[in-house]
N, CA, C and O atoms as a CHARMM CRD file, in Angstrom:
* protein
*
  240
    1    1 UNK  N     79.00300  59.03500  78.29200 PROA 1      0.00000
    2    1 UNK  CA    78.23300  60.21000  77.90900 PROA 1      0.00000
    3    1 UNK  C     77.71900  59.92600  76.51100 PROA 1      0.00000
    4    1 UNK  O     78.42700  59.46100  75.61800 PROA 1      0.00000
    5    2 UNK  N     76.46400  60.23200  76.38600 PROA 2      0.00000
    6    2 UNK  CA    75.73600  59.97300  74.94500 PROA 2      0.00000
    7    2 UNK  C     76.51100  61.09100  74.02500 PROA 2      0.00000
    8    2 UNK  O     76.97300  62.11100  74.53600 PROA 2      0.00000
    9    3 UNK  N     76.61500  60.79900  72.58200 PROA 3      0.00000
   10    3 UNK  CA    77.13300  61.67200  71.61100 PROA 3      0.00000
   11    3 UNK  C     76.26600  63.08100  71.58800 PROA 3      0.00000
   12    3 UNK  O     76.82800  64.16300  71.42000 PROA 3      0.00000
   13    4 UNK  N     75.00300  62.96900  71.75300 PROA 4      0.00000
   14    4 UNK  CA    74.09900  64.23100  71.72700 PROA 4      0.00000
   15    4 UNK  C     74.50300  65.19500  73.08400 PROA 4      0.00000
   16    4 UNK  O     74.51500  66.42600  73.06800 PROA 4      0.00000
   17    5 UNK  N     74.78000  64.46700  74.07700 PROA 5      0.00000
   18    5 UNK  CA    75.22100  65.19400  75.31100 PROA 5      0.00000
   19    5 UNK  C     76.47400  65.78500  75.23200 PROA 5      0.00000
   20    5 UNK  O     76.64500  66.92000  75.67800 PROA 5      0.00000
   21    6 UNK  N     77.57300  65.00600  74.60000 PROA 6      0.00000
   22    6 UNK  CA    78.72300  65.46300  74.53500 PROA 6      0.00000
   23    6 UNK  C     78.84100  66.70700  73.54300 PROA 6      0.00000
   24    6 UNK  O     79.62900  67.62000  73.79200 PROA 6      0.00000
   25    7 UNK  N     78.05500  66.71000  72.44800 PROA 7      0.00000
   26    7 UNK  CA    77.94000  67.82100  71.65500 PROA 7      0.00000
   27    7 UNK  C     77.44400  68.97500  72.27100 PROA 7      0.00000
   28    7 UNK  O     78.00900  70.05100  72.07300 PROA 7      0.00000
   29    8 UNK  N     76.24400  68.87100  73.15300 PROA 8      0.00000
   30    8 UNK  CA    75.78000  70.05200  73.90200 PROA 8      0.00000
   31    8 UNK  C     76.80700  70.59100  74.71700 PROA 8      0.00000
   32    8 UNK  O     77.08800  71.78500  74.61700 PROA 8      0.00000
   33    9 UNK  N     77.45700  69.77800  75.58900 PROA 9      0.00000
   34    9 UNK  CA    78.37900  70.17500  76.48500 PROA 9      0.00000
   35    9 UNK  C     79.60100  70.80100  75.75900 PROA 9      0.00000
   36    9 UNK  O     80.23100  71.62700  76.42000 PROA 9      0.00000
   37   10 UNK  N     80.00600  70.55100  74.57500 PROA 10     0.00000
   38   10 UNK  CA    81.04200  71.13000  73.89400 PROA 10     0.00000
   39   10 UNK  C     80.61600  72.54500  73.45300 PROA 10     0.00000
   40   10 UNK  O     81.37200  73.51400  73.53900 PROA 10     0.00000
   41   11 UNK  N     79.31700  72.60400  72.96100 PROA 11     0.00000
   42   11 UNK  CA    78.77400  73.81400  72.52900 PROA 11     0.00000
   43   11 UNK  C     78.70100  74.88500  73.69600 PROA 11     0.00000
   44   11 UNK  O     79.08400  76.05100  73.59900 PROA 11     0.00000
   45   12 UNK  N     78.17600  74.32300  74.75400 PROA 12     0.00000
   46   12 UNK  CA    78.12800  75.05100  75.97500 PROA 12     0.00000
   47   12 UNK  C     79.58700  75.70200  76.28200 PROA 12     0.00000
   48   12 UNK  O     79.79800  76.91100  76.38100 PROA 12     0.00000
   49   13 UNK  N     80.40200  74.82600  76.39300 PROA 13     0.00000
   50   13 UNK  CA    81.84800  75.17200  76.80400 PROA 13     0.00000
   51   13 UNK  C     82.40600  76.16600  75.83200 PROA 13     0.00000
   52   13 UNK  O     83.09300  77.06800  76.31100 PROA 13     0.00000
   53   14 UNK  N     82.19800  76.13300  74.43800 PROA 14     0.00000
   54   14 UNK  CA    82.69800  77.24500  73.50000 PROA 14     0.00000
   55   14 UNK  C     81.98900  78.48200  73.65400 PROA 14     0.00000
   56   14 UNK  O     82.55100  79.57200  73.54200 PROA 14     0.00000
   57   15 UNK  N     80.68100  78.33300  73.92700 PROA 15     0.00000
   58   15 UNK  CA    79.95900  79.64100  74.18000 PROA 15     0.00000
   59   15 UNK  C     80.53900  80.36000  75.35900 PROA 15     0.00000
   60   15 UNK  O     80.71900  81.57500  75.27600 PROA 15     0.00000
   61   16 UNK  N     80.87600  79.63700  76.56400 PROA 16     0.00000
   62   16 UNK  CA    81.29700  80.30800  77.83900 PROA 16     0.00000
   63   16 UNK  C     82.50800  80.88200  77.60200 PROA 16     0.00000
   64   16 UNK  O     82.71400  82.00900  78.05100 PROA 16     0.00000
   65   17 UNK  N     83.53800  80.18600  76.83800 PROA 17     0.00000
   66   17 UNK  CA    84.80400  80.68400  76.54100 PROA 17     0.00000
   67   17 UNK  C     84.57600  81.84300  75.61400 PROA 17     0.00000
   68   17 UNK  O     85.27300  82.81200  75.91400 PROA 17     0.00000
   69   18 UNK  N     83.89200  81.99500  74.70200 PROA 18     0.00000
   70   18 UNK  CA    83.40800  83.33700  74.01000 PROA 18     0.00000
   71   18 UNK  C     83.12400  84.25300  74.73500 PROA 18     0.00000
   72   18 UNK  O     83.63200  85.36400  74.58400 PROA 18     0.00000
   73   19 UNK  N     82.17000  83.95700  75.76400 PROA 19     0.00000
   74   19 UNK  CA    81.46400  85.16100  76.82000 PROA 19     0.00000
   75   19 UNK  C     82.70100  85.63600  77.49100 PROA 19     0.00000
   76   19 UNK  O     82.94900  86.84200  77.50200 PROA 19     0.00000
   77   20 UNK  N     83.48000  84.79200  78.03900 PROA 20     0.00000
   78   20 UNK  CA    84.70700  85.09900  78.95900 PROA 20     0.00000
   79   20 UNK  C     85.55500  85.95900  78.33600 PROA 20     0.00000
   80   20 UNK  O     86.07500  86.86300  78.98900 PROA 20     0.00000
   81   21 UNK  N     85.82100  85.79400  76.94500 PROA 21     0.00000
   82   21 UNK  CA    86.66400  86.56400  76.18700 PROA 21     0.00000
   83   21 UNK  C     86.29600  88.07800  75.95400 PROA 21     0.00000
   84   21 UNK  O     87.03100  89.06400  76.01700 PROA 21     0.00000
   85   22 UNK  N     84.78700  87.97300  75.63300 PROA 22     0.00000
   86   22 UNK  CA    84.12300  89.38700  75.43900 PROA 22     0.00000
   87   22 UNK  C     83.96800  90.20000  76.75200 PROA 22     0.00000
   88   22 UNK  O     83.93700  91.43000  76.75500 PROA 22     0.00000
   89   23 UNK  N     83.87200  89.42700  77.88200 PROA 23     0.00000
   90   23 UNK  CA    83.91800  90.25700  79.17300 PROA 23     0.00000
   91   23 UNK  C     85.36100  90.77400  79.41200 PROA 23     0.00000
   92   23 UNK  O     85.61700  91.90300  79.83100 PROA 23     0.00000
   93   24 UNK  N     86.17300  89.93000  79.13300 PROA 24     0.00000
   94   24 UNK  CA    87.83300  90.57800  79.31400 PROA 24     0.00000
   95   24 UNK  C     88.12500  91.72100  78.46900 PROA 24     0.00000
   96   24 UNK  O     88.85000  92.65800  78.80400 PROA 24     0.00000
   97   25 UNK  N     87.49600  91.59400  77.30300 PROA 25     0.00000
   98   25 UNK  CA    87.92400  92.94800  76.21400 PROA 25     0.00000
   99   25 UNK  C     87.17900  94.08300  76.72100 PROA 25     0.00000
  100   25 UNK  O     87.63100  95.22700  76.78200 PROA 25     0.00000
  101   26 UNK  N     85.94400  93.69900  77.10600 PROA 26     0.00000
  102   26 UNK  CA    84.96000  95.10700  77.60200 PROA 26     0.00000
  103   26 UNK  C     85.52800  95.64600  78.94800 PROA 26     0.00000
  104   26 UNK  O     85.47500  96.86200  79.13100 PROA 26     0.00000
  105   27 UNK  N     86.04500  94.87700  79.86400 PROA 27     0.00000
  106   27 UNK  CA    86.56100  95.15800  80.97600 PROA 27     0.00000
  107   27 UNK  C     87.89600  96.06100  80.70100 PROA 27     0.00000
  108   27 UNK  O     88.04700  97.19000  81.16700 PROA 27     0.00000
  109   28 UNK  N     88.79200  95.41700  79.91200 PROA 28     0.00000
  110   28 UNK  CA    90.01300  96.28600  79.47500 PROA 28     0.00000
  111   28 UNK  C     89.60900  97.48500  78.78000 PROA 28     0.00000
  112   28 UNK  O     90.34400  98.46300  78.92100 PROA 28     0.00000
  113   29 UNK  N     88.58400  97.59900  78.05700 PROA 29     0.00000
  114   29 UNK  CA    88.34300  98.85200  77.43000 PROA 29     0.00000
  115   29 UNK  C     87.67600  99.65600  78.44000 PROA 29     0.00000
  116   29 UNK  O     87.91100 100.85500  78.28700 PROA 29     0.00000
  117   30 UNK  N     87.00300  99.41300  79.31400 PROA 30     0.00000
  118   30 UNK  CA    86.54800 100.37100  80.27300 PROA 30     0.00000
  119   30 UNK  C     87.43700 100.82700  81.18000 PROA 30     0.00000
  120   30 UNK  O     87.30400 101.97400  81.60700 PROA 30     0.00000
  121   31 UNK  N     88.55900  99.95100  81.65600 PROA 31     0.00000
  122   31 UNK  CA    89.48200 100.34100  82.59900 PROA 31     0.00000
  123   31 UNK  C     90.77500 100.93100  81.86200 PROA 31     0.00000
  124   31 UNK  O     91.58000 101.51200  82.59000 PROA 31     0.00000
  125   32 UNK  N     91.05000 100.84700  80.54600 PROA 32     0.00000
  126   32 UNK  CA    92.12500 101.34600  79.92200 PROA 32     0.00000
  127   32 UNK  C     92.10800 102.86800  80.14800 PROA 32     0.00000
  128   32 UNK  O     91.10800 103.57700  80.03000 PROA 32     0.00000
  129   33 UNK  N     93.45500 103.31700  80.52000 PROA 33     0.00000
  130   33 UNK  CA    93.53400 104.72100  80.77900 PROA 33     0.00000
  131   33 UNK  C     93.33200 105.14500  82.05900 PROA 33     0.00000
  132   33 UNK  O     93.63300 106.31400  82.29700 PROA 33     0.00000
  133   34 UNK  N     92.90300 104.48700  82.91900 PROA 34     0.00000
  134   34 UNK  CA    92.37400 104.90500  84.37200 PROA 34     0.00000
  135   34 UNK  C     93.24900 103.92900  85.38200 PROA 34     0.00000
  136   34 UNK  O     94.44000 103.67600  85.20800 PROA 34     0.00000
  137   35 UNK  N     92.59600 103.52600  86.25900 PROA 35     0.00000
  138   35 UNK  CA    93.21900 102.82700  87.41000 PROA 35     0.00000
  139   35 UNK  C     94.34300 101.69600  87.02800 PROA 35     0.00000
  140   35 UNK  O     95.39100 101.53200  87.65200 PROA 35     0.00000
  141   36 UNK  N     94.01700 101.12000  86.14200 PROA 36     0.00000
  142   36 UNK  CA    94.92000  99.83200  85.58300 PROA 36     0.00000
  143   36 UNK  C     96.32400 100.38500  85.01100 PROA 36     0.00000
  144   36 UNK  O     97.41700  99.85500  85.21000 PROA 36     0.00000
  145   37 UNK  N     96.09800 101.47200  84.31400 PROA 37     0.00000
  146   37 UNK  CA    97.40700 102.17000  83.70300 PROA 37     0.00000
  147   37 UNK  C     98.19100 102.81500  84.90200 PROA 37     0.00000
  148   37 UNK  O     99.40800 102.64000  84.95700 PROA 37     0.00000
  149   38 UNK  N     97.58200 103.51300  85.81200 PROA 38     0.00000
  150   38 UNK  CA    98.19500 104.01700  86.96100 PROA 38     0.00000
  151   38 UNK  C     99.04700 102.95000  87.72800 PROA 38     0.00000
  152   38 UNK  O    100.13500 103.26200  88.21200 PROA 38     0.00000
  153   39 UNK  N     98.56600 101.76300  87.82400 PROA 39     0.00000
  154   39 UNK  CA    99.19700 100.74600  88.69300 PROA 39     0.00000
  155   39 UNK  C    100.25900 100.22400  87.88800 PROA 39     0.00000
  156   39 UNK  O    101.32400  99.96100  88.44600 PROA 39     0.00000
  157   40 UNK  N    100.10300 100.00100  86.43600 PROA 40     0.00000
  158   40 UNK  CA   101.20300  99.55100  85.80400 PROA 40     0.00000
  159   40 UNK  C    102.32700 100.56500  85.56600 PROA 40     0.00000
  160   40 UNK  O    103.48800 100.20300  85.37500 PROA 40     0.00000
  161   41 UNK  N    101.93400 101.87400  85.58600 PROA 41     0.00000
  162   41 UNK  CA   103.01200 102.76800  85.39900 PROA 41     0.00000
  163   41 UNK  C    103.68800 103.09900  86.84100 PROA 41     0.00000
  164   41 UNK  O    104.61200 103.90900  86.91400 PROA 41     0.00000
  165   42 UNK  N    103.18900 102.44600  87.95300 PROA 42     0.00000
  166   42 UNK  CA   103.87400 102.56900  89.19600 PROA 42     0.00000
  167   42 UNK  C    103.62600 104.04700  89.85200 PROA 42     0.00000
  168   42 UNK  O    104.41200 104.50300  90.68200 PROA 42     0.00000
  169   43 UNK  N    102.55900 104.69800  89.44500 PROA 43     0.00000
  170   43 UNK  CA   102.35900 105.84400  90.26200 PROA 43     0.00000
  171   43 UNK  C    102.07400 105.91600  91.75400 PROA 43     0.00000
  172   43 UNK  O    102.29400 106.89300  92.47000 PROA 43     0.00000
  173   44 UNK  N    101.50500 104.64100  92.16200 PROA 44     0.00000
  174   44 UNK  CA   101.18700 104.56500  93.56200 PROA 44     0.00000
  175   44 UNK  C    102.52900 104.02800  94.28500 PROA 44     0.00000
  176   44 UNK  O    102.45100 103.84000  95.49900 PROA 44     0.00000
  177   45 UNK  N    103.61100 103.79500  93.71000 PROA 45     0.00000
  178   45 UNK  CA   104.76400 103.37900  94.50800 PROA 45     0.00000
  179   45 UNK  C    105.90400 104.56400  94.49600 PROA 45     0.00000
  180   45 UNK  O    107.10400 104.30600  94.59300 PROA 45     0.00000
  181   46 UNK  N    105.37500 105.90800  94.36500 PROA 46     0.00000
  182   46 UNK  CA   106.53200 106.97000  94.19700 PROA 46     0.00000
  183   46 UNK  C    107.23900 107.09000  95.52900 PROA 46     0.00000
  184   46 UNK  O    108.44600 107.33200  95.52000 PROA 46     0.00000
  185   47 UNK  N    106.69800 106.96700  96.49000 PROA 47     0.00000
  186   47 UNK  CA   107.19400 107.34500  97.87300 PROA 47     0.00000
  187   47 UNK  C    107.78800 106.07900  98.64200 PROA 47     0.00000
  188   47 UNK  O    107.95800 106.06300  99.86200 PROA 47     0.00000
  189   48 UNK  N    108.06300 105.09400  97.84200 PROA 48     0.00000
  190   48 UNK  CA   108.46500 103.89500  98.64400 PROA 48     0.00000
  191   48 UNK  C    107.24000 102.82200  98.51800 PROA 48     0.00000
  192   48 UNK  O    106.10700 103.14900  98.16200 PROA 48     0.00000
  193   49 UNK  N    107.58300 101.66300  98.81800 PROA 49     0.00000
  194   49 UNK  CA   106.75600 100.65300  98.93200 PROA 49     0.00000
  195   49 UNK  C    105.78300 100.69600 100.26500 PROA 49     0.00000
  196   49 UNK  O    106.21400 100.26700 101.33500 PROA 49     0.00000
  197   50 UNK  N    104.56500 101.18800 100.15600 PROA 50     0.00000
  198   50 UNK  CA   103.64300 101.52200 101.26000 PROA 50     0.00000
  199   50 UNK  C    102.45800 100.47500 101.36300 PROA 50     0.00000
  200   50 UNK  O    101.58300 100.54100 102.22700 PROA 50     0.00000
  201   51 UNK  N    102.52900  99.53400 100.41400 PROA 51     0.00000
  202   51 UNK  CA   101.65700  98.52700 100.38700 PROA 51     0.00000
  203   51 UNK  C    101.61300  97.45300 101.59900 PROA 51     0.00000
  204   51 UNK  O    100.63700  96.77000 101.91000 PROA 51     0.00000
  205   52 UNK  N    102.78500  97.45600 102.16400 PROA 52     0.00000
  206   52 UNK  CA   102.97600  96.65300 103.47700 PROA 52     0.00000
  207   52 UNK  C    103.10400  97.25600 104.72600 PROA 52     0.00000
  208   52 UNK  O    104.20300  97.76300 104.94900 PROA 52     0.00000
  209   53 UNK  N    102.20600  97.33300 105.64800 PROA 53     0.00000
  210   53 UNK  CA   102.40800  98.04100 107.04400 PROA 53     0.00000
  211   53 UNK  C    103.70200  97.59700 107.66900 PROA 53     0.00000
  212   53 UNK  O    104.16900  96.46700 107.52700 PROA 53     0.00000
  213   54 UNK  N    104.26300  98.59100 108.38700 PROA 54     0.00000
  214   54 UNK  CA   105.43200  98.18800 109.12300 PROA 54     0.00000
  215   54 UNK  C    105.19100  97.21900 110.26900 PROA 54     0.00000
  216   54 UNK  O    104.08100  97.28700 110.79600 PROA 54     0.00000
  217   55 UNK  N    105.95900  96.42900 110.68200 PROA 55     0.00000
  218   55 UNK  CA   105.71800  95.47600 111.58300 PROA 55     0.00000
  219   55 UNK  C    105.77400  96.12100 113.08500 PROA 55     0.00000
  220   55 UNK  O    106.64200  96.95400 113.34500 PROA 55     0.00000
  221   56 UNK  N    104.95100  95.76500 113.92800 PROA 56     0.00000
  222   56 UNK  CA   104.86300  96.41300 115.19400 PROA 56     0.00000
  223   56 UNK  C    105.93600  95.95700 116.11700 PROA 56     0.00000
  224   56 UNK  O    106.08600  96.47400 117.22400 PROA 56     0.00000
  225   57 UNK  N    106.68900  94.98300 115.66800 PROA 57     0.00000
  226   57 UNK  CA   107.84900  94.40000 116.68600 PROA 57     0.00000
  227   57 UNK  C    108.83800  93.86800 115.83900 PROA 57     0.00000
  228   57 UNK  O    108.63300  93.41300 114.71400 PROA 57     0.00000
  229   58 UNK  N    110.07100  93.95300 116.50400 PROA 58     0.00000
  230   58 UNK  CA   111.35500  93.60600 115.60300 PROA 58     0.00000
  231   58 UNK  C    111.34700  92.12800 115.77300 PROA 58     0.00000
  232   58 UNK  O    110.88200  91.51300 116.73300 PROA 58     0.00000
  233   59 UNK  N    111.95200  91.61100 114.65800 PROA 59     0.00000
  234   59 UNK  CA   112.14800  90.00600 114.55600 PROA 59     0.00000
  235   59 UNK  C    113.45700  89.87100 115.04000 PROA 59     0.00000
  236   59 UNK  O    114.31600  90.72000 114.80400 PROA 59     0.00000
  237   60 UNK  N    113.70700  88.66300 115.83100 PROA 60     0.00000
  238   60 UNK  CA   115.04300  88.33400 116.21600 PROA 60     0.00000
  239   60 UNK  C    115.62600  87.61700 115.25400 PROA 60     0.00000
  240   60 UNK  O    116.78600  87.23000 115.38900 PROA 60     0.00000
């Protein structure tokens, strides 16, 4: 790859990494104190683990 193309590719990669970090921060800010925190606190698991359905048959 020619040097100018490598430079453009590196700049693009850096900009995408910055964008991804910005999106992560904004997402965390929007979800903070809501659904994310309830999951971390375990409030959905109070009555046992209901995330997996009971099997319809017994295994031998």
